[in-house]
Residue, then its C-alpha position, 0 to 999 in steps of 0.5 A: x500500500x505504501x508504494x501506491x498513489x491510489x490506495x483506495x483503488x486497491x482496497x476497492x479491488x480487494x473488496x471486489x475479489x473477496x468473498x463475503x466475510x473474506x480476509x486480507x492480511x496487510x502489513x505496512x511500515x509504521x510512520x509512528x515507529x520509535x526510531x522515526x520519532x527519534x529521527x524527527x527530533x534529530x532533524x531527519x525525515x522519518x524512515x520510508x518518507x522521502x522529499x525526492x524520488x531521485x535523491x536521498x535528501x533529508x535522510x541519514x540512510x542514503x537511499x530512496x525506497x519509493x514510498x508515496x503513502x505513510x501509515x500509522x495504526x490509526x490511519x490504516x485501521x480507519x481507512x480499512x473501516x471506511x471501506x467496510x472491513x472489520x479489523x480482527x487483529x492489528x499489532x506491531x511487528x519487527x523490522x528486518x535488518x537489511x544491508x542498508x541498516x548494516x551500512x548505518x550501524x555496522x556489521x551484524x553483531x555490532x553494538x549498534x545492531x544489538x542496541x537496535x534489536x533490544x529496542x525493537x524487542x521492547x516496542x516490537x508489538x506496540x503502536x511504536x513498532x516498525x511495522x503494522x500487521x493487520x488481519x481484516x474481514x470484509x463485512 
């Protein structure tokens, strides 16, 4: 969803192809994640939010990922409810540590990665988690 200009169009298509009482599983990055709050306080853009489609300006991690939409737990649940879905499960989930993060924090077993994982474990299933995971049923 975070890569689409017309999120409502995709949700309409999910409704069209789902049987009544059918389920969807959705995961999106969480704009309100703990580290995004820290990045904003530090003067950087939140992770996955970009000012340019070509250049990584305003970010400490130096890449462009192509996200055009941002979500919080409240925004994604409200959007799905507006499209006649009932939220059955909504929880946070951890981020996958990829090459981009390793460039920022150092190698896999570095102190920075260990601290990041410890904080992820602390906030991993709350509204401060890196990702939002939902199971929703079509009414």
